[in-house]
N, C-alpha and C positions, 0 to 999 in steps of 0.2 A: 721384234728386235733381234732375233737370232740371225747369225751370219749364215748364208746359204751354204750347204754342204759342197756344192760344186765350186771349183776353184775359179776365182775371178781375179783379174789383174787390172784393176781400174787405174787409169791415169788420174792423178790428183792435181787440183788447181794450184795447191801450194804444198811445200814440203817443209814442215817445221819439225825441229828435232831438239829434244831437251836432254842435257847431259846428266849422267850419273857418275859416281866416283868409284874406281876400283881400289882395292886395298890388298897388298901382298899378304898372303897367308903363310903361316908356318903350317904344321900339320892341321888339315881341316878338322875342326872339332874342338880346337882350343879357343876359337874365336879370337885368336891373336891376329894382328894385322901385319906381322913381320917385324923382327927386331931391328931391321934397318930403317924403320920409318921415323921414329921419334915423334914428339908432339909438335903441333903447329908453332911456328916461330912467333916472336913478339910482334912482328909486323902484321900478323893475321889476327892479333888480339887487341888492336888499338881500340880505344873506346870511341863511342859515337861522338862524344863531345870533342875528342881530339881530331876525329875525322872532319867534323864541321869546321873546326878552327883552321885546319890545314888547307893550303891551296890545292887545286886540283892536281897539280904536278906532284905534290907530296903525297896525296891520297893514293896515287898509283905509282909511287916511287919503287924503284928496284931495290932488292935486298939480296944478301948472300943466300944462296940456295940452302934450305934446311935439309936435314938428313933424309927425311921421307921423300924428297923430290927424286931420289935415286931409285925408288921402288919400281919394280917391273912386274908385268902381268903374269898370270898363270894361264893354264888351259891353252886353247888354240892360239890365243893372242901372244903366247910366249914362243911360238914356233918360228924358226928362221925360214922365210920364204919371200918370194916376190921382191928380192933385194932388200928386205927389211929384217934385221936381226932382233926379233922379239918386239915388245911394245914397252917403251919407257917414257913416252911423252916428251915434255919440254925440259928434261933434266939438264940438257947441255946449254940451255939458255938462261936468261935472267929470270928472277922471281919478282912478280909485281902483285900488289894488292889492289883490288878494285872494289868500288862501292857504287858506281853508277853505270847505267847502260852504255854511255859513250865510252867509258874506260874499258868495260868488258869487251865491247865490239872492237875497239881499237886493237887490243892485244890478241883476241881470238882469231881475227882475220888477218893478222900480220904474217908476212912470209917467214919471219925468224922464229926459232923455238922460244917458248915462254912457259914458265910455271905461273899460272894465274890463280891467285887466291881470292875467292869471292867472300867478302867480309860483311855483306849486308843483304837485305832483300831488294832485289833489282826487278823492277816492273817493266815488262816489254811494252813498247809503244811503236806501232799499234798492237792490239791484242793479236796473238798468233804470230808475231814476228819471229823469224828464224835467223839466228846468227850463223853465218856460214863459216864454220870453223875450218881453219887450214891445218896442214900437217904439223907434226912435232909440237903438240900442245898438251899440257896438263892443266885441267880446269878443276879446281878443288875448293870445297867449302871450308871456311874457317870455323872449326867446331860445328855447331848446329845452326850458325847464323847465316849461312850461304843459301839464299832462296832465289830461284828464278820464277817469277810470277807472270802468268798470262802468255807464255811463249816458251821457246826452247832452242835447240841447236840442230843444225843440218850439216852433215858431212857428205860432200859430193864425190863425184867420180875421181878415183885416184888419191883422195885424201887418206893419209895413213899416219900411224904412230900417234894416236890420240888417246888420252886418258881423261875420263870424266868421273870424278869421285866426290863423295861426301856432300852432295847437294840435295836440296829439296826443290823439285820442279813441279809446279802445281798451277791449277786454277785458270785454265783457258776455256773452261766449259761454257758453251753458248746456249744452254737450256734445252738442247735436243739430245736425247739419250743415244740413239744410234745415228750420230751426226754424219751425214754424207756430203755436207756442204762446206764445212770448215775443217780443213786438214791441219789442225793445230796439235801436232804430236809433241811429246816431250823431247824425244830424240829420234831423228830420222837419218838413215844412212842409205845413200844410193851409190853403190859401187866403191865403197871405202874398204880399207883393209887394215888389219892390226889396230883394233880398237878395244879398249878395256873400259867397261861401264860397271862401277862397283860402289857399294855402300851408299846408294841414293834412295830417296823417297820420291817416287813418281806417282802423281795422283791427279784426278779430276781435270783432265784435259778434254779437248774436243777431238773426236775420231779415235785416237789411240795413244798409248804411252810410249812404246818403242816400236819403230818400224825398221827392219833390216831388209833392204830391197836391192834388186838389180845386181846380184852376185857379190854383195858385201861378204867378206870372208876374213878368216883369222880373227874372229870376234869372241871375246869372253864377257859374259854378263853374270855378275856374282854379287851376292849379299845385298840385293836391293829389295825394297818393299814396293810392290805395284798394287794400287788399289783405287777404288771409286771410279771405275771406268768401264765402259762397254767392252772395248777391245784392249787387252793388255799388251800383247807382244806379237806382232805379225812379221813373218819371215817369208820372203819369196819375191813375187812379181818378176819372174824370169822362167824361161824354159831350160836354161842351163843347169847342170847338176855339178857345180864346182865349189860350192861354199863349204867351209869347215867352221864350226862354232861350238863353244862350250857354254853351258848355262847351268850354273850351280849355286846352291844356297840362296835362292830367292823365295820370298814369301809373297804369294799372289792371292789376294783376297778381295771380295766385293767387286769382282769382275765377271763379265758374262761369257766372253769368247776370246779366242786367240790367246791361250794360256800356257805356252804359246802355240800358234799355228805355224808349223814348220814345213815349208813347201820347197821341194827340189833342193834339199841340202845333202851334199855328198856324205858328210860326217857330222851328225848332230849328237853331241854328248850331253845328256841331261842327268844331273845327279844331285841328291840331297836338297831338292826343292820342296816347298810346302805349298800345296794348293788347297785353299779353304773356301768352301761355300758356306758362309756363316748363316746359321739358322736365324729366322726372325727378321731378316732384312728384306728390302724390296728387290734386291738383286739376286737372280737365280742363274747358276752356271748353265751354259748350253753344252759345253764340253771342256775337258781339261787339256792334256797334251795331245796334239793332233799331228800325225805324220801324213803329209800330203804329197801328191805327185810321186816322185821317185826318191823321196827322202830315205836315208838309211840311219836309223836312230838307235842309240844305246841309252836305255833309261834305267837308272840305278838308284836304289835306296832313297827314293822320294816318298813323301807322305801325302795322301789324298784324303781330305776330310769333307764328307758330304757332297762331293762333286757328282754331277750327272755326267755320264759318258766320260769317265776319268781318263781313259787312254783309247784313242781311236786312230785308225789308219785307213788310207785308201788302199785299194787292192794292189796298186802298183808300188806301195811303200813297204818298208821293212822296219819292224820294231823288235828289238831284243830287250826283254824286261828281266831285271835281276833285283831281288831283295826289296821291292816296294811294299808299302803298307796302304791298305784301302779301308777306310773307316766310314761307314754310313753312306757309301757310294751306291750308285745305281746305273743301269744302262750298260753301254758298250765298254768293255775292258779287253783290249785286243793286243796281240803280239803276232810275230811271224812275218813271212814275206820271203821273197826269193833273192834279196840283195846279198852281196858278198859279206861274209863275216869280217869284222874288224875289231881291233882292240885299242881303246884310247891310249893305253900305255905305250903303244908303238910311237906315239907322237909326243907325249909328255907324262911326267909323273904326277900322281894325285893320290889322296887318301880319302877313303869314304868314311863318313860318320854313320852310325847305326840309324836306320830309318826311324825306329821308335823314338829316338832322341831328337829328331829334326824339328818338331813343332816348338818345343821349349828352347832349343838352340837358336832358331831363327827369330822367334818373338823377342828375344833379348839381344840378338846380334846383328840384325839387318839394319839398313838405313844409316843416315849420318851419325857420326860419333863425335863426342866432345874432344877427343884426342885421337891421333893416329900413331900407331906403333906400340900399343899396349895390349895386354890381354884383357879380357872382360873384368877380371878381378882387380887388376891395377887401375883400369879405367874407372871402375866404380869408386875406388878410393880417391882417385884424382878428382872425379866429379863432385864428391862430397866436399873436398877441400875448396874447389872452385865455387861451389854453391854458397858456401859460407861467406867467401870473399865477395861474391856478387849479390849477396842478400837474396838468395832463393829459398823460399819456404815450400816444403813438399807436403802435399795432401794425399792420403790414401785411405780408402774405407777399411782396408784390411789391417791397418795399423803399421804398415811398412814405411810410412812417411813420418814427418814430424807432427802432423795433425790428421785427424780423421774427418774433419769437416772444413769446408771452405771458409765459413765464417770465423772459425777458430784461427785460421791463418791470417785473415784480415785483421782480427783483433790483435794479433801479434805485431802488426806493422806499427812502428813508433808514430806517435802523433807528430804532424808537421815534418814528416820525413823529407829530406832534401834530395834523395836520389831514388832511382828505380828499385822497386821490390817486385820480384817475379814470384807469383804463387803458382807452382807447377802441380797440376791436379792429375793424378793417375786415373786410368780408365775406371769407369763405374758410374752408377746413377746416384747422385747426391740430392736426396729429397730434403731440402732445407731452404730457408730464406737467407739471402745474402745481401748485406748492405755495406757499401764502401762509403764511410762518412766523409764529409767535406774536408776534414783535417788530416786525411791520409791520401795525398796526391801521389802520382808517379807509381801506381800499382798496375801490374799486368797479371791477369788470370789466364793461364794457358793450359789447355789439355795436352797430355803427353802421349796420347794414343796414336795409332796409325791413321785414324779417321776422326773427323769432327764429331761423328756419331758415337765415338767410344766414351766420351766424357760428357755427362749431362747433369746440369743443375736444374732442378724442376720443383715446383710447388703448385698448389691448386687453390689459392685464394682468389676470390672475385670481389668486385666492388661491394656486393651485398653480403659478403661473408661476415658473420658476427665476430667481433674481436673478444678475446678472453675477458677484458676489463669493461666490456660494454661498448655499444655502438657498432659500426661496421668499418671495414677497411677503406672504402672509397676506391675510386679508380686508381689513383697513383699509389695508394697504400697496398694494392693487391699484387704489386710486382714481385716476381720470384727473385729477381736480382735488381737492386737499386744502386745506382752509381751517382754519388753526389760530389765526388772528388775530381779535380781537374787532372788532365794528362793521364787518363785511364786507358788501358788497352785490354782487349780480350781476343784470343785466337784459338783455333782448333778445338772448339767445343760447341755444345748445344745448350741454349738457355730456353727453357720451356715453361709454359703454364698449361697444365692439363685439367683445369677446372671442367667438370662434367655439366655442361649446360642442360642436357636432356634431363638429368636427374634433379636439377635445381632451377626450374623455371619460376620458382616462387621468389627469387631474389634477383637483384640487379646483377647482370652477368658479364659486365666488362671485366676482363681478366688479363692483366698485363704480365708479359713474360719478363721484359727488360724495360726499366725506366732510367733514363739519364737526365741529370739536371746539373751539368757541369760543362766546362769548356775543354776542347781538345780531347775528345773521346774517339778512339780508333778501334774499330771492330774489324778484324781481318780473318777470313776463313772460318766464320761461325755460322750456326743455324739459330735463328730466333723464331720460335714456333708458338702459336696459340690460335685463338679464334677471333673474338672481338677485342680490339685494342691491344694487339700483341706487343707493339713497340712504341713506347712513349718517349719521344725525344723532346725534352723540356729544357728550361733554363732555371738557374737558381732563383731568378726573379724576372719580372717583366722588363726591367731596364738592364739586365745582364746579358752578355753575349754567351751563347752556348753552341759551339761547333762540334758536329759529329760527322765522322767519315767512316763509311761502311764499304768494304771492298771484298770481292771474291766470296760472297756470303749468300745465304738464303734467308728470306723473311717470309713467314707463312702465316696466313690468316684469312678472315673474310669480311669483317666490318670495321672500317676506320682503323685498319691494323698498322698503319704507320701514321702517327699523329703527334701534334704538339707544336710548340713555338720555337724550337731550336732551329739553327741554321744547319741543315742536315743534308749530306750527300750519300746517295746509294749508288755506287759505281761498280761496274763489272760484276753484277750480282744477279741472282734469280729471285724474283718475287713470285711466290707460289700462291695461287688463289685456291681457296678451300671451301667446300660446301658447308652449309650451316648445320647445326645439330640435328635438324629434322630432314636433312637430305636435299633441301632446296638450294638453288644457286642464285644468290643476290648479295651484292656487297659493294664496298667502297675501299679503294686501296689507300688513299691518303685523306687526312683531315687536318690540314695545317691551321695553326692559330697564331700566325706570325705577327709580330709587332710591326707597326708602320716603320718604314725606312730600314727594315732588316730583310735579309734573305731567308726564305723558308725552306721548302723541301725540294731537292733536285734529284731526279732519277736519271742517270746517264749511262749509256753503254751497257745496258742490262737487258734482261728478258722478263716479261710478265706472262705467265701461263698457269695452267692448272687443270685438274679434272673437274671442270664445271661446265655449265651450259653456255652456249654461244650467246653473246650480247647480254650478259647478266651482271657485269661489274662496271661501275664507274671508276675512273681514275682518281676522282677526288671530289671533295665538297668543302666549303669554308666553315671552319669551326670558330665562331666568335664566342670563346669561352666566357660563361657568365653573362652573355648578351652584350659583351664589350664591343661597341661600334667603332672604337678607335683602332681596332686591329685591322690588319691588311693581309689576310692569309695568302700564301703563295705556294703553288706547286708547278714545277716545270718538268716535263718528261721529254727527254731528247735522245736521239740516236739509240733508240731502244726498240727491241722486237716485241710487238704486242700481239697476243693470240686473239682468236675470234671471240674470246670471252668478253672483250672490252666493247662497251656500247658505242654505237655510232655517234651518239652525243655523250662524250665521256665525262662531262662535268655536270654537277647538279647542285641545287640549293640546299641549305641546312638551317633549320630553326628560324625561318623567316628572313635569312640573309641570302641575297642572290650571289651566285658565283661570278656573275658578270661585273659586279662591283669590286671584285678583288682580282688577284693575279693568278690566272691559270692559263697555261700555254703548252704547246708541243713544238718539237722541231725535228724534222727528218727521222721520224719513227718509221718502222717497217713492220711487215707481217700482216696477217688477216685482220687484225684489230686496228690498224692504222687507217687514216683517212685524210682527205683533202681539206684545205682551209675553208672555213665557213663561219658564219656568225655564231654557230654552236660549237665550233672547233677551231679556236684561234691558233695560228701558227706564227712562230717568231720569224722575222726576216733574218737574212744572213747578218745584217748589221746588228740587229738586236741580239742574235745568238752569240756574237763575240763577247758580249757582256754577261753571258749566262753560262760560263764555263765552270768546270770544277774548281779551278784556281780562284775564280771570283768569289765562290762560296767560302773557300778556306782562308783567303787573305794572306796574312804573313805566316801562316802555319803550313808546314810540309809534313804530313804524317809519316813517321819513320818507325819501323818495327823495333821494339826494344823490350 
């Protein structure tokens, strides 16, 4: 998975680029965004209900430019050059608020200047789509609600004066760690100049997060969080040595390479960055800051934690190091070179923070902010006030929140609440059982960490685990998290059942991580992990509809680990196959128990893979719960990449019921596990497939993050 040490400049099939948001800073170290910025205007805080009620023209209506739209970049993006006087984005144009892909693309690609406020989670279609941003644009998230999902932004040759701020750009991952087939970056620039990328959260894309290519120059990248990616930030793809760029106050973690990799940059100024190779994760750094080709780099007051080869350079490159801290690092840590000495202050003013303070400063200061134009202290106060108004309940194990357990926060939600309650869970492992009862609808449980791995709700009950009052829990009762309330949402966290099968072969070992028995359940950017019976998608009763939509997520297990009678969609996600407790590879992905005339389980636009033996897993089998012959189980797997782990006859019987008597089919799957139509492998026709789309499963419900 490591990037070769030799320089490669491969041409890519696609160039997708996702934007981040810059924020003007006062003295670096105050975490202020600049007193000229102010908070986002009322147009950026419209409620979802108001947005729904408004016509499209109103949803993207222009408004008076807020004060923060006049903010300008720092670093090299502030330098007057190439006929451009600094970087100020769309401040001279109209301000518009967008909530749909069509609106975003309309204004980002327009020839006129615009300040574009992204006030919702916008999903790219198709996955990997690149919006070709034109010059004189500011694209900024409204508080923390501006998400670009499954794609990003592209700035082509000559595009200039662009600001991308305060956005989360995420989840274009296609299931391949070192992906050389899908060029789905968050932000890509080919020959652009005067660009400011600031206060964004960039994560979990395909190929890389930021690519600065083909002589892109006068670039500042600041106060961003880059994570969950093989390649973080690549710079180069040129033999010219003309680019100037500033990279400061970025937190780069859970990445393997290009942290950044800086190739043939005339003046590369890196300062106050935090590079962290977090212990105990499956991602190990290959290298940290890498000066390649004839790059001339000044590297100051940065903090390297646990990194392998924290600072490396080619023999032709120059690196001047000053005031950096290295903690638990190993391998190459280099400086020197024959390049001409240069001083960043010749080009612009800046203030260094102490290197020892960088980790704490960046952990609390990078990424999207709830408001722009405040110091950290005043923002925290504002966030507290806003949280109360928006009914946000905070959970923290260390006591810094309102509650120390997730269940305590759920208990605090009023019965029959009429509006959304967000339970914001700070990073940590919460070993507890959580139940959202049916009389508490409109609840969101959301992790607040940089990664979905940072916040985990876990327990270890199994079907055969004895209950304190006698009897056993049973399969449904074993769930670590049970959702019985309609309109539930979860995002940016892990829900797990870590029952130890090897140690408890004496009891029934079905162990559910998450059970849903409600309608309109939306899981976005989560991990649901277990072994047998990981995810139970159920309904409140046999005659009740229960729709579940899972996107940009992971589901991990081995036996019947996606099962139940709900109408469930797993879209743009990764289904990870796992070996059994004794190391053997054998399992079943789905076990639907769908009622007749209802839709069952749909897996679409996803990836099925895992570290298991070839041809060892079935895609599914029919679960006629309790021997109920009236059921008509359904699984459709379409437009999905199947690894060689999938059997050539992917469906099988269960408990005396033949899969051929129920509804099992595929459509246009790819990969080593895909196969041609046969009596053992039914394929939908094109006409049939038009009636088995995601929208057919969801009906009148459009899942929207809230």
